[in-house]
DRENMARBA-254364 format. One line per 4 residues: for each residue x, y, z negated of N, C-alpha, C. Coordinates in pm, whole numbers, plus 50000, padded with zeros to 5 digits. Atoms other than C-alpha are relative to their C-alpha. Last residue first. Layout:
BEGIN
X/Y/Z/X/Y/Z/X/Y/Z; ...
//
This chain:
BEGIN
50050/49928/50106/79624/63886/97480/50087/49970/49875; 49957/49865/50034/79670/63638/97726/49956/50071/49885; 50042/49983/50130/79653/63266/97841/50071/50139/49933; 49904/49988/50108/79658/63224/98207/49946/50026/49864
49937/50115/50093/79436/63039/98439/50106/50040/49907; 49874/50065/49937/79415/63309/98714/50045/49885/49903; 50036/50076/49862/79023/63370/98652/50143/49942/50039; 50066/50145/50034/79101/63411/98266/49978/49932/50145
49903/50106/50075/79378/63660/98301/49912/49866/50008; 49906/50052/49923/79181/63858/98582/50104/49902/49924; 50048/50088/49896/78876/63885/98375/50117/49935/50091; 50038/50131/50054/79061/64007/98065/49942/49908/50110
49894/50073/50010/79239/64266/98272/49982/49857/49932; 49923/50048/49875/78928/64375/98405/50109/49926/49992; 50100/50117/49961/78779/64406/98053/50054/49943/50138; 49961/50120/50086/79088/64604/97947/49905/49888/50041
49877/50045/49956/79056/64853/98259/50038/49883/49916; 50021/50073/49881/78693/64907/98202/50127/49924/50034; 49982/49904/49894/78751/65000/97820/50001/49915/50146; 49875/49994/49936/78622/64742/97593/50010/50095/50118
49971/49876/49969/78294/64828/97405/50169/50007/50044; 49863/49978/49919/78121/64498/97425/50048/50165/50015; 50022/49899/49904/77868/64466/97148/50116/50032/50061; 49918/49936/49915/77867/64152/96947/49959/50093/50083
50048/49900/49911/77665/63960/96682/50122/50075/50055; 49884/49901/49963/77707/63643/96495/49964/50086/50109; 50010/49925/49873/77479/63386/96328/50108/50097/50020; 49862/49927/49972/77443/63138/96042/49994/50060/50137
50019/49844/49961/77082/63053/95972/50119/50071/50047; 50045/49991/49857/77157/62668/95991/49956/50128/50040; 49905/49977/49913/77351/62705/95680/49968/50014/50147; 49985/50112/49934/77044/62769/95463/50129/50014/50100
49833/50023/49975/77079/63052/95247/50032/49869/50059; 49931/50087/50111/76701/63017/95126/50151/49970/50027; 49931/50130/49929/76559/63151/95469/50099/49910/49900; 50072/50103/49960/76308/63376/95281/50069/49884/50062
50023/50076/50123/76555/63607/95140/49921/49870/50030; 50118/49967/50045/76713/63687/95477/49944/49940/49874; 50112/50011/49916/77066/63587/95479/49877/50048/49953; 50107/49906/50034/77416/63584/95323/49873/49972/50106
50003/49882/49905/77608/63273/95392/49886/50093/49953; 50125/49982/49893/77650/63048/95094/50034/50110/50079; 50012/49866/49934/77924/62909/94854/49888/49999/50091; 50083/50010/49880/77958/62629/94596/50004/50145/50066
50110/49901/50012/78266/62641/94365/49910/49993/50132; 50131/50039/50090/78475/62363/94253/49903/50103/50007; 50025/50141/50022/78791/62514/94412/49879/49978/49902; 49946/50042/50137/78777/62877/94527/49956/49849/49964
50127/50001/50115/78673/62888/94890/50072/49966/49873; 49949/50105/50091/78978/62973/95150/49906/50017/49875; 50013/49969/50126/78784/63104/95448/50049/49903/49900; 49968/50079/50110/78826/63072/95804/50000/50067/49886
49963/49936/50124/78650/63250/96106/50030/49907/49903; 49982/50098/50115/78628/63131/96457/50054/50075/49888; 49948/49945/50122/78487/63358/96724/49998/49905/49898; 50001/50108/50118/78440/63238/97065/50071/50051/49889
49936/49979/50128/78353/63495/97333/49968/49883/49914; 50073/50066/50132/78269/63344/97671/50069/50047/49890; 49900/50045/50111/78411/63579/97971/49888/49944/49874; 49926/49886/50057/78110/63628/98218/50098/49920/49918
49912/50045/50116/77935/63368/98447/50084/50131/49969; 49863/50004/49956/77643/63487/98656/50111/49982/49885; 49904/49955/50100/77267/63423/98594/50154/49986/50053; 50039/49844/50039/76964/63424/98834/50111/50043/49899
50034/49926/49880/76970/63027/98832/49984/50148/49970; 50151/50024/49935/77121/62894/98516/49974/50098/50110; 50088/49925/50056/77509/62915/98495/49849/49981/50042; 50081/49900/49883/77706/62618/98570/49914/50094/49935
49942/49874/50009/77922/62452/98294/49953/50112/50091; 49877/50000/49921/77822/62093/98359/50085/50141/50013; 49895/50100/50052/77602/62090/98054/50124/50000/50080; 50056/50132/49998/77437/62426/98159/50106/49890/49967
49971/50086/49885/77584/62750/98051/49920/49864/50009; 49895/50093/50004/77427/62953/97771/50001/49932/50145; 50050/50150/50007/77210/63247/97864/50117/49908/49972; 49891/50066/49991/77196/63643/97856/49963/49836/49989
49909/49959/49888/76948/63890/97934/50121/49928/50019; 50039/50043/49857/76663/63682/97771/50111/50045/50099; 49956/50132/49961/76819/63694/97411/49977/49967/50161; 49850/50002/50018/76795/64036/97245/50071/49863/50058
49975/50117/50127/76416/63987/97205/50133/49961/49990; 50102/49960/50119/76337/64308/97411/50026/49907/49890; 50142/50026/49962/76656/64265/97631/49906/50008/49879; 50084/50046/50115/77008/64406/97621/49857/49965/50049
49906/50042/50115/77288/64497/97856/49925/49959/49879; 50038/49945/50114/77059/64431/98156/50100/49990/49886; 50061/49862/49995/77148/64389/98520/49985/50063/49866; 49945/49922/49896/77366/64082/98616/49937/50135/49982
50108/49980/49887/77143/63834/98436/50047/50105/50093; 50069/49857/50010/77451/63737/98215/49910/50010/50143; 50063/49970/49858/77607/63377/98156/49905/50123/49965; 49897/49978/49903/77844/63292/97871/49951/50031/50136
50075/50016/49869/77614/63311/97553/50116/50040/50123; 50107/49888/49949/77844/63312/97253/49964/49955/50142; 49999/50008/49858/78012/63009/97075/49883/50092/50050; 50124/49941/49940/78041/63098/96701/50050/49998/50151
49976/49991/49864/78264/62878/96487/49878/50056/50062; 50125/49962/49932/78274/62901/96091/50034/50032/50147; 50020/49932/49877/78559/62735/95920/49852/50012/50033; 50148/49992/49923/78621/62631/95562/50015/50080/50132
50082/49879/50008/78996/62589/95476/49866/49978/50063; 50077/49972/49895/79180/62257/95387/49896/50135/49999; 49899/49963/49906/79459/62223/95133/49925/50033/50129; 49883/49902/50040/79244/62029/94910/50093/50032/50102
49903/50039/50075/78947/61856/95094/50109/50095/49952; 49853/50029/49938/78683/62049/95250/50077/49944/49886; 49918/49996/50129/78306/62045/95134/50135/49942/50054; 49910/50116/50017/78122/62132/95470/50072/50021/49833
49872/49936/50024/77801/62341/95468/50115/49896/49974; 49928/50020/50126/77536/62155/95655/50122/50097/49973; 50094/49999/50113/77280/62228/95932/50043/49963/49864; 50064/49873/49987/77519/62319/96215/49893/50014/49884
50113/50016/50057/77815/62094/96159/49909/50131/50016; 50064/49884/50030/78118/62023/96348/49846/49983/49956; 50141/50018/50069/78343/61747/96329/49939/50124/49960; 50081/50091/49915/78642/61738/96574/49856/49979/49946
50055/49916/49889/78779/62053/96392/49926/49908/50089; 50103/50100/49976/78869/61826/96095/49910/50069/50106; 49960/50124/49995/79203/61967/96008/49904/49899/50041; 49900/50019/49933/79062/62299/95913/50065/49854/49993
49886/49984/50083/78707/62237/95797/50128/50001/50070; 49910/50111/50029/78377/62261/95953/50121/50044/49902; 49908/50006/50115/78083/62484/96024/50089/49873/49999; 49941/50121/50045/77902/62553/96341/50074/50013/49891
49882/49995/50085/77684/62826/96479/50039/49875/49942; 49884/50051/49942/77420/62709/96725/50139/50024/49940; 49913/50032/50095/77072/62752/96606/50132/49934/50058; 49881/49906/49977/76861/62903/96879/50118/49992/49908
49996/49973/49864/76603/62616/96912/50134/50087/50036; 49866/49993/49961/76649/62510/96551/50045/50032/50143; 49954/50116/49937/76330/62590/96397/50142/50019/50072; 50026/50004/49863/76194/62928/96326/50014/49870/50074
50152/49981/49977/76160/62902/95955/49969/50001/50133; 50053/50083/50085/76512/62774/95889/49839/50000/49994; 50023/50127/49933/76629/62930/96209/49947/49901/49889; 50130/50049/50052/76561/63282/96084/49998/49860/50033
49993/49969/50147/76937/63426/96123/49856/49949/49925; 50138/49959/50032/76933/63249/96462/50011/50018/49838; 50047/50045/50126/77274/63183/96647/49856/50074/49953; 50007/50148/49977/77439/63395/96910/49962/49953/49849
50040/50062/50136/77339/63767/96939/50025/49842/50028; 50032/50170/50009/77488/63942/97247/49981/49963/49850; 50032/50058/50130/77474/64314/97330/49967/49852/50002; 50082/50124/50006/77648/64447/97646/49991/49957/49861
50100/49983/50089/77788/64810/97578/49902/49867/50004; 49982/49926/50121/77998/64808/97874/49874/50012/49925; 50022/49865/50010/77924/64549/98137/50029/50067/49851; 50121/49980/50076/78086/64205/98123/49979/50170/50009
49993/49904/50099/78325/64158/98412/49889/50011/49917; 50002/49861/49953/78287/63854/98632/50001/50093/49875; 50087/49902/50079/78399/63514/98557/49992/50132/50062; 49935/49899/50056/78519/63255/98825/49899/50093/49913
50000/49882/49898/78302/62936/98885/50098/50104/49911; 50051/50006/49868/78226/62599/98755/50049/50114/50091; 49950/50126/49927/78416/62531/98452/49969/49989/50131; 50118/50075/49973/78383/62889/98310/50036/49883/50088
50041/49995/49864/78637/63104/98130/49873/49903/50013; 49975/50110/49915/78715/63188/97772/49937/50020/50129; 50107/50017/49883/78732/63490/97554/50051/49900/50092; 49956/50041/49868/78893/63478/97208/49883/49985/50109
50075/49960/49920/78861/63625/96865/50060/49967/50151; 49917/50019/49861/79019/63453/96582/49889/50029/50093; 50081/49989/49900/78931/63587/96240/50039/49982/50139; 49969/49965/49852/79151/63488/95960/49860/50010/50074
49848/50012/49987/79151/63442/95573/50043/50023/50139; 49950/50105/49916/78796/63594/95554/50162/49966/50002; 49921/49956/49893/78714/63788/95243/50061/49900/50106; 49858/50057/49958/78497/63599/95033/50038/50078/50120
49987/50012/49847/78203/63803/94890/50155/49958/50012; 49908/49930/49969/78152/63720/94491/50028/49987/50162; 49883/50078/50007/77814/63603/94408/50113/50089/50072; 49907/49965/50134/77486/63743/94504/50111/49916/50017
49857/50012/49960/77248/63780/94803/50088/50028/49895; 49957/50155/50016/76907/63687/94665/50144/50000/50035; 50050/50085/49897/76731/64017/94809/50066/49856/49985; 50155/49972/50012/76770/64257/94503/49931/49896/50117
50069/50091/50123/77118/64107/94451/49864/50012/50014; 49921/50068/50090/77237/64237/94811/49909/49931/49894; 49892/50057/49932/77067/64363/95115/50094/49911/49917; 50065/50063/49873/76869/64587/94888/50115/49955/50081
50043/49919/49874/77093/64695/94595/49919/49909/50083; 50142/49942/50035/77126/64599/94235/49955/50043/50118; 50077/50102/50095/77427/64326/94286/49856/50074/49975; 50125/49997/49923/77578/64549/94584/49881/49917/49898
50071/49854/50036/77884/64610/94370/49868/50013/50070; 49957/49904/49914/77942/64231/94362/49953/50145/49965; 50059/49900/49925/77857/64038/94062/50085/50079/50093; 49941/49868/50014/78006/63705/93919/49909/50104/50099
50051/49933/50118/77837/63375/93855/50020/50137/50004; 49918/49998/50120/78049/63196/94094/49968/50068/49888; 50091/49996/50107/77832/63118/94381/50061/49980/49862; 49969/50112/50107/78110/63222/94635/49899/49995/49888
49969/49976/50141/77976/63443/94898/50018/49877/49927; 50024/50130/50062/77988/63430/95288/50037/50047/49847; 49894/50043/50093/77934/63754/95472/49974/49873/49941; 50028/49980/50149/77705/63786/95769/50115/49948/49917
50063/50129/50041/77876/63845/96106/49964/50023/49855; 50039/50006/50151/78009/64135/96299/49902/49885/49985; 50011/50151/50036/78232/64199/96608/49946/49990/49853; 50029/50021/50142/78212/64567/96740/49974/49854/49990
50135/50102/50014/78401/64629/97064/49976/49982/49838; 50089/49963/50113/78639/64904/97053/49884/49943/49976; 50112/50079/50038/78908/64736/97250/49921/50060/49879; 50092/49991/49890/79122/64982/97435/49883/49907/49969
50093/49869/50021/79313/65027/97106/49889/50009/50095; 50002/49918/49883/79477/64685/97139/49871/50107/50001; 49858/49945/49952/79557/64599/96795/49998/50071/50140; 49928/50093/49897/79181/64571/96718/50137/50059/50023
49911/50077/50056/79079/64764/96409/50081/49907/50076; 50019/50156/49996/78895/65026/96605/50125/49924/49928; 49872/50085/49996/78824/65375/96598/49965/49856/49989; 49956/50071/50124/78480/65539/96683/50160/49953/50012
49919/49902/50096/78421/65786/96961/50062/49944/49888; 49901/49930/49910/78286/65542/97235/50118/50065/49900; 49891/50117/49981/78110/65335/96956/50115/50053/50078; 49928/50015/50131/77925/65661/96853/50118/49904/50015
49894/49877/50009/77841/65749/97229/50072/49992/49857; 49889/50019/49892/77696/65395/97261/50092/50116/50001; 50050/50011/49854/77476/65448/96950/50127/49997/50079; 49897/49992/49871/77536/65407/96579/49931/49986/50124
50018/49886/49926/77262/65481/96334/50088/50028/50099; 50114/49982/49950/77213/65140/96172/49973/50098/50108; 50103/50002/50104/77590/65113/96101/49855/50007/50088; 50116/50088/49982/77893/65031/96316/49907/50016/49874
50112/49927/50001/78148/65300/96325/49861/49932/50015; 50022/49948/50123/78471/65130/96271/49879/50067/49961; 50046/49864/50005/78482/64927/96596/49974/50040/49838; 49996/49916/49876/78683/64606/96575/49952/50144/49971
49892/49986/49938/78559/64387/96267/49992/50068/50136; 50004/49937/49874/78260/64416/96061/50145/49998/50050; 49851/49981/49984/78148/64190/95774/50011/50061/50156; 49920/50058/49889/77769/64193/95731/50146/50060/49974
49895/49920/49978/77540/64214/95425/50092/49946/50120; 49867/50077/50059/77202/64085/95411/50117/50068/50039; 50033/50042/50121/76835/64243/95466/50115/49894/49940; 49950/50130/50008/76941/64294/95818/49967/49921/49875
50079/50065/49908/76749/64613/95865/50039/49853/50027; 50037/50129/50040/76895/64757/95566/49925/49918/50081; 49903/50044/50113/76879/65103/95704/49944/49860/49930; 50063/50029/50116/76667/65138/96028/50090/49937/49903
50066/49876/50064/76786/65364/96324/49934/49955/49867; 49948/49877/50001/76844/65046/96532/49936/50094/49923; 50088/49918/50068/76686/64715/96394/50085/50145/50003; 50137/50039/50030/76803/64423/96606/49925/50116/49927
50052/50072/49878/77110/64553/96768/49846/49988/49957; 50035/49903/49897/77219/64815/96501/49930/49949/50127; 49974/50082/49876/77193/64550/96221/49954/50098/50125; 50070/49962/49880/77220/64713/95884/50023/49896/50104
50110/50082/49977/77317/64556/95549/49927/50035/50125; 50127/49933/50023/77659/64719/95514/49892/49886/50052; 50121/50100/50027/78025/64623/95486/49872/50083/49979; 50079/49970/49887/78272/64906/95616/49864/49913/49984
50054/49867/50011/78468/64940/95290/49896/50011/50119; 50107/50022/50094/78544/64544/95312/49923/50157/49969; 49964/49924/50102/78745/64614/95624/49885/49996/49892; 50107/49902/50050/78715/64337/95861/50031/50073/49878
50104/50061/50061/78911/64034/95944/49885/50068/49945; 50017/50007/50142/79152/64152/96180/49903/49931/49946; 50095/49885/50065/79091/64269/96539/50004/49990/49845; 49983/50004/50155/79341/64060/96744/49935/50108/49935
50009/49860/50063/79185/64011/97095/50014/49981/49845; 50032/49964/50145/79252/63703/97286/50008/50146/49961; 49971/49878/50028/79205/63616/97667/49978/50032/49844; 50049/49949/50124/79189/63272/97789/50051/50132/49975
49903/49927/50083/79245/63105/98128/49923/50042/49879; 49961/50077/50119/79048/62824/98273/50094/50071/49911; 49906/49889/50053/78843/62984/98560/50028/49940/49855; 50013/49960/50145/78658/62725/98777/50107/50107/49956
50035/49868/50017/78676/62722/99147/49985/50048/49859; 49914/49936/49908/78831/62387/99193/49994/50156/49975; 49990/50013/49850/78638/62255/98901/50085/50090/50072; 49991/49887/49903/78701/62254/98537/49996/49952/50138
49875/49991/49937/78585/61942/98350/50000/50094/50081; 49999/50050/49833/78307/61992/98125/50128/50010/50061; 50075/49914/49911/78373/62040/97752/50014/49943/50143; 49915/49941/49932/78444/61731/97547/49931/50100/50095
50003/50040/49868/78185/61657/97299/50105/50067/50065; 49969/49898/49911/78256/61708/96915/50009/49939/50154; 50121/49976/49922/78095/61452/96691/50018/50094/50111; 49960/49910/49887/78392/61302/96497/49861/49994/50090
49917/50067/49895/78231/61105/96193/50012/50113/50116; 50073/49969/49878/78131/61302/95876/50080/49918/50117; 50094/50098/49962/78241/61145/95562/49934/50008/50111; 49941/50125/49960/78552/61354/95538/49914/49866/50017
49983/50012/49874/78342/61652/95562/50077/49866/50048; 49868/50041/49995/78182/61601/95228/50050/49969/50144; 49950/50127/49984/77841/61739/95272/50153/49993/50010; 49849/50024/50009/77658/62033/95133/50027/49863/50054
49929/49919/49891/77303/62172/95217/50161/49965/50018; 50017/50072/49869/77146/61879/95012/50060/50083/50119; 49898/50096/49998/77286/62036/94694/49984/49929/50134; 50036/50101/50076/77048/62334/94767/50132/49900/50001
50020/50121/49942/77170/62681/94875/49966/49900/49913; 49903/50090/49892/76963/62831/94763/50150/50056/49987; 50075/50020/49864/76696/63068/94613/50100/49933/50103; 50123/50105/50016/76818/63025/94242/49929/49988/50136
50131/49919/49992/77026/63358/94254/49888/49912/49988; 49997/49917/50118/77349/63189/94159/49876/50080/49983; 49955/49838/49962/77283/62913/94403/49987/50077/49878; 49892/49953/50079/77064/62611/94358/50045/50145/50034
49934/49886/49951/76720/62516/94475/50130/50027/49913; 50012/49977/49858/76622/62149/94431/50100/50131/50035; 50010/49886/49961/76692/61984/94100/50004/50042/50158; 50140/49942/49993/76806/61657/94003/50014/50134/50035
49992/49891/50097/77143/61500/94116/49869/50075/50007; 50014/50065/50129/77101/61152/94276/49992/50121/49899; 50142/49965/50037/77059/61301/94630/49960/49950/49870; 50040/49843/49983/77441/61342/94701/49837/50030/49942
50055/49932/50113/77522/61008/94519/49960/50135/50036; 50060/50078/50085/77755/60888/94794/49971/50068/49872; 49928/50008/50090/77802/61141/95068/49932/49911/49882; 50050/49994/50117/77513/61229/95276/50099/50015/49890
49966/49874/50067/77686/61283/95594/49958/50012/49853; 49871/49939/49984/77719/60986/95790/50041/50105/49918; 49948/50061/50135/77376/60852/95683/50155/50030/50005; 50096/50080/50099/77232/61110/95924/50080/49941/49884
49966/50140/50044/77490/61172/96199/49928/49950/49889; 49858/49979/50013/77492/61572/96273/50055/49842/49961; 49923/49943/49900/77161/61578/96427/50151/49990/49986; 49994/50082/49889/77009/61327/96182/50080/50079/50113
49874/50050/49952/77103/61535/95898/50023/49925/50106; 49962/50119/50068/76771/61571/95730/50137/49945/50028; 49980/49980/50132/76743/61943/95821/50043/49866/49928; 49882/49927/50017/76793/61824/96183/50007/50025/49849
49884/50079/49985/76542/61551/96173/50119/50079/49973; 49976/50094/50120/76284/61765/96015/50125/49918/50010; 49859/49962/50048/76326/62056/96262/50026/49892/49889; 49933/49890/49921/76026/62016/96507/50152/50004/49946
49876/50031/49977/75907/61698/96319/50083/50098/50078; 50000/50134/49922/75621/61832/96151/50121/49983/50016; 50124/50050/49979/75511/62159/95952/49998/49890/50082; 50051/49985/49869/75847/62314/95990/49872/49971/50035
49979/49864/49973/75918/62358/95617/49953/50029/50154; 50100/49925/50055/75762/62035/95542/50012/50156/50030; 50129/50042/49947/75962/61832/95792/49901/50117/49935; 50015/49963/49855/76287/62005/95720/49846/49987/50040
49990/49879/49994/76259/61942/95341/49981/50080/50136; 50145/49916/50067/76113/61620/95361/50018/50147/50000; 50102/50024/49908/76420/61504/95595/49867/50047/49957; 50027/49907/49893/76662/61682/95379/49889/49975/50092
49995/50073/49858/76601/61466/95083/49975/50122/50103; 49896/50081/49957/76493/61587/94734/49992/49961/50123; 49885/50009/50112/76293/61867/94562/50118/49921/50058; 49990/50127/50086/76086/61914/94867/50119/50011/49925
49862/50071/49963/76036/62270/95011/50033/49867/49888; 49928/50058/50117/75685/62403/94993/50134/49939/50058; 49950/50139/49966/75587/62638/95260/50072/49960/49887; 49899/50053/50111/75381/62945/95171/50032/49844/50046
50036/50108/50086/75210/63063/95496/50128/49992/49899; 49893/50065/50063/75212/63370/95718/49948/49904/49899; 50021/50081/50112/74924/63495/95942/50129/49929/49956; 50033/49928/50146/74974/63791/96162/50022/49924/49893
49854/50011/50046/75107/63606/96492/50000/50071/49855; 49983/50138/50046/74768/63521/96624/50133/49980/49933; 50060/50041/50103/74707/63886/96632/50024/49872/49942; 49905/50044/50100/74972/63958/96889/49939/49958/49879
49932/50128/49965/74745/63974/97191/50105/49956/49913; 50081/50123/50031/74520/64208/97004/50060/49870/50037; 49941/50089/50096/74777/64456/96976/49941/49878/49985; 50068/49983/50133/74564/64731/97127/50063/49911/49908
50111/50077/50019/74774/64796/97447/49937/50026/49864; 50113/49966/49919/75018/65040/97573/49882/49909/49994; 49982/50079/49872/75345/64887/97441/49881/50046/50093; 49875/49969/49961/75337/65131/97134/50021/49955/50141
50033/49866/49970/74970/65053/97072/50132/50057/50074; 50069/50004/49880/75065/64681/97072/49964/50146/50060; 49915/50056/49902/75331/64732/96814/49935/49998/50141; 49911/49905/49975/75110/64946/96601/50091/49965/50120
50087/49897/49922/74853/64687/96608/50071/50112/50041; 50015/50057/49879/75122/64428/96497/49907/50095/50094; 49878/49956/49906/75196/64664/96216/49999/49950/50134; 50009/49850/49978/74825/64664/96094/50142/50041/50076
50113/49973/49902/74804/64286/96120/50020/50143/50038; 49942/50042/49867/75143/64253/95933/49877/50030/50107; 49915/49903/49961/75006/64463/95635/50046/49962/50152; 50065/49864/49954/74691/64242/95629/50111/50112/50022
50060/49996/49859/74896/63939/95643/49923/50114/50045; 49881/50006/49900/75128/64051/95357/49917/49993/50139; 49955/49868/49970/74815/64149/95144/50105/49990/50104; 50115/49924/49937/74665/63793/95179/50049/50162/50037
50014/50046/49856/74996/63625/95124/49887/50087/50071; 49901/49930/49926/75035/63820/94798/49996/49974/50141; 50016/49865/49988/74694/63724/94679/50109/50069/50081; 50116/49965/49908/74730/63365/94776/49991/50153/50013
49956/50027/49866/75063/63334/94600/49917/50045/50102; 49990/50138/49942/74913/63479/94300/50067/49996/50128; 50140/50050/49934/74986/63815/94155/50041/49852/50046; 50079/49865/49996/75334/63993/94067/49875/49972/50084
50134/50043/50046/75493/63648/93952/49908/50138/50002; 50017/49946/50126/75840/63779/94015/49861/50006/49948; 49905/50058/50102/75901/63516/94265/50001/50085/49873; 50026/50144/50034/75587/63597/94461/50083/49946/49883
50099/50016/50109/75659/63955/94443/49960/49889/49952; 49972/49936/50122/76012/63923/94595/49879/49994/49884; 49911/50083/50086/75897/63716/94852/50030/50027/49878; 50107/50096/50029/75609/63966/94953/50093/49883/49938
50080/49947/50123/75870/64242/94960/49913/49898/49944; 49901/49986/50111/76107/64037/95184/49934/50048/49885; 49973/50126/50045/75814/63959/95421/50090/49990/49885; 50120/50042/50071/75701/64327/95434/50011/49854/49960
50011/49940/50149/76063/64434/95488/49873/49957/49949; 49881/50078/50114/76099/64187/95780/49987/50075/49867; 50043/50151/50011/75767/64311/95948/50081/49929/49905; 50091/50016/50103/75897/64664/95903/49933/49865/49961
49929/49996/50109/76196/64583/96116/49901/50016/49880; 49960/50127/50017/75971/64482/96396/50077/49998/49854; 50102/50074/50053/75787/64807/96355/50035/49861/49988; 50029/49951/50148/76110/65015/96380/49891/49900/49960
49884/50034/50101/76215/64802/96685/49979/50033/49872; 50005/50138/50009/75876/64853/96855/50114/49940/49913; 50126/50024/50088/75880/65228/96813/49981/49847/49954; 49965/49953/50129/76242/65255/96960/49874/49961/49893
49902/50083/50073/76153/65007/97244/50015/50065/49863; 50079/50070/50127/75831/65173/97367/50110/49939/49900; 50028/49882/50096/76017/65389/97620/49941/49953/49877; 49895/49932/50062/76182/65096/97754/49977/50110/49918
49978/49895/49935/75856/64902/97812/50128/50080/49928; 50020/49882/50076/75879/64567/97620/50043/50132/50103; 50025/49892/49898/75852/64241/97828/49936/50139/49919; 49915/50018/49879/75980/63937/97654/49989/50111/50079
50034/49875/49934/75826/64007/97296/50116/50005/50109; 50108/50024/49912/75795/63644/97152/49988/50130/50098; 49955/50113/49916/76135/63641/96972/49887/49994/50119; 49917/49939/49906/76039/63962/96804/50049/49916/50094
50044/49913/49891/75737/63836/96659/50093/50034/50096; 49888/49885/49978/75888/63556/96452/49957/50076/50129; 49958/50017/49855/75577/63363/96327/50097/50122/50009; 50087/49910/49904/75587/63372/95942/50038/49972/50141
49966/50030/49845/75708/63113/95692/49891/50093/50080; 50092/49926/49930/75734/63221/95308/50044/49979/50153; 49976/49871/49928/75955/62993/95117/49876/50044/50066; 50066/49952/49872/75949/62720/94877/50040/50104/50059
49966/50088/49890/76060/62552/94558/49928/50014/50113; 50082/50014/49897/76032/62844/94321/50060/49909/50115; 50099/50087/50025/76213/62809/93987/49873/50019/50117; 49972/50147/50059/76465/63086/94027/49858/49946/50015
50030/50092/49895/76387/63404/94253/50002/49872/49947; 50153/49991/49982/76392/63638/93956/49948/49898/50081; 50055/50132/50041/76752/63517/93871/49851/50013/50028; 49913/50096/49947/76975/63783/94028/49937/49852/49968
50015/50021/49848/76709/64064/94035/50097/49873/50038; 50124/50061/49940/76654/64019/93664/50013/49978/50141; 50100/49884/49977/77008/64079/93538/49887/49935/50076; 50139/50017/50067/77175/63769/93417/49903/50093/50025
50079/50084/49914/77454/63810/93689/49866/49967/49929; 50136/49940/50005/77590/64111/93489/49907/49909/50080; 50042/49914/49889/77911/63914/93416/49863/50048/49977; 49976/49874/50060/78055/63749/93103/49969/50097/50092
49895/49935/49920/78084/63417/93289/50038/50146/49948; 49865/50081/50026/77905/63237/93016/50098/50063/50091; 49947/49944/50140/77630/63501/93041/50135/49930/49972; 49950/49862/49989/77574/63428/93409/50069/50047/49883
49863/50003/49921/77538/63067/93335/50061/50117/50031; 49893/50051/50078/77279/63127/93081/50136/49978/50075; 49963/49888/50104/77090/63355/93298/50099/49954/49902; 49904/49920/49915/77089/63063/93567/50037/50138/49915
49870/50052/49971/76970/62823/93320/50089/50106/50076; 49904/50008/50126/76698/63030/93191/50138/49947/50033; 49941/49877/50034/76588/63132/93541/50075/49998/49870; 50095/49879/50037/76516/62792/93656/50067/50123/49949
50083/50025/50110/76701/62456/93688/49900/50106/49945; 50128/50017/49957/76816/62507/94054/49902/49971/49870; 50061/49870/49945/77160/62660/93973/49846/49990/50017; 50041/49909/50104/77232/62381/93739/49932/50119/50047
50128/50064/50074/77186/62130/94036/49978/50089/49886; 50120/49951/49923/77415/62367/94245/49883/49945/49921; 50043/49838/50005/77687/62354/93998/49884/50029/50068; 50036/49974/50123/77679/61969/93974/49963/50155/49978
50127/50062/50030/77691/61948/94330/49943/50002/49876; 50093/49912/49931/78000/62168/94345/49859/49946/49988; 50014/49870/50082/78175/61974/94062/49902/50087/50081; 50098/50043/50111/78092/61630/94228/50004/50143/49928
50134/50021/49945/78248/61756/94575/49893/49984/49867; 50051/49866/49962/78559/61900/94396/49866/49992/50038; 50021/49929/50133/78622/61568/94216/49935/50135/50049; 49877/49955/50068/78602/61399/94569/49958/50069/49863
49971/49860/50027/78295/61243/94676/50114/50030/49919; 50027/49952/50134/78300/60902/94821/50035/50150/49982; 49957/49885/50031/78252/60783/95192/49975/50017/49845; 49868/50022/50046/78178/60404/95255/50072/50136/49929
49968/50129/50076/77807/60360/95252/50158/50003/49956; 49890/50082/49921/77728/60716/95340/50030/49894/49915; 49857/49961/50038/77383/60815/95181/50112/49915/50089; 49899/50118/50024/77054/60804/95336/50138/50047/49966
49895/49990/49887/76812/61124/95314/50111/49873/49948; 49875/49958/50064/76526/61057/95088/50101/49971/50107; 49894/50124/49993/76196/61017/95260/50129/50065/49953
//
């Protein structure tokens, strides 16, 4: 079913140019190579267009999200095995797109490899891994050439995410933009593995959709505490993820920007963070704030064009340095907040939401001047003079005991609609991170991601480890609970 178009909104010249660029990107390797050649860059190299002409992706069960009870002594081995599962999927995706065997043969090998790794996880946890065997099988999922509803429905095998990918979550026919689905081709982007033209929407055609926050009660906490930490040093970028894959290089399979602590890589630990420096103006905030980079699909190469995490995994184009990054901690409508424990780890959003479904997808995209219109499953096309924004609302309730959990989610939770925390959880300062970018005119862009996620906007996510001093965290709590604006 083709996504309906907006009856009133019209594409700007910038919108038409971006959609046209995406359509060219999806025409296959020859078109992408020609486009790279026209720019005089190295983008015509094999790794940058090897993934072209494939309208689909690999879908595997997300084992990490199902591991709710992993003994602490087994965590290191389990984390390494989970990272190996990601390596296996990335390798299989590359073999498919480089025609190294039939899809069936590649999937068969992938599933065999996964089965052995799942046995290793089971052994590390004190079992034989048989309880995980149902999660070994991966499938090749076709992605429809046209229309978000087909794309999401086929990807998820039903209606789990079809409506969201089709735009219903954000307003359906108020998003498409006139002529959005009239441009041929599916996969766009410089590497040919996304984003597609369906992933963009003219923000001026979106109706306001932001709900008012719950009204603060008498015992609520209405203050805010800001920490100015800059936008990240390009020299610190890497494709590790110390929360999800500690001790494993390229554990993210995409590149992160880092603000705050300057010692974050796969091999950092709590002591490393304590001893590290910080980009935050308040030197008592050594927290690490990190998120996937955004790249302009401009036909140019970055220094990582030949590297894992970069061009070898479909993450190509010029990395856009953020214009600003606002880090702010907020209160709770129903209660006072308590201090976060030091080294608390929180991930918001889901880097695999395109194949996992939208349960944990909550990062939002918009444009300055249009903040009352937030999108989770579309990239915004902003009018001239307006900047692209990414907003990450972190979980604001903590279980009172753990600084992390096996699936990196169970120890924290989002507040209920009225602002109260779920039973067994207590309110902590809520981190809200808003990042802005000036995107070059007439240039599509995409967030870095795992290769099988096709650079979908719904896969955006953000990571945080609290390394504030006890005094600074208490200062933040006092500020928030007294209704002041500090920092």
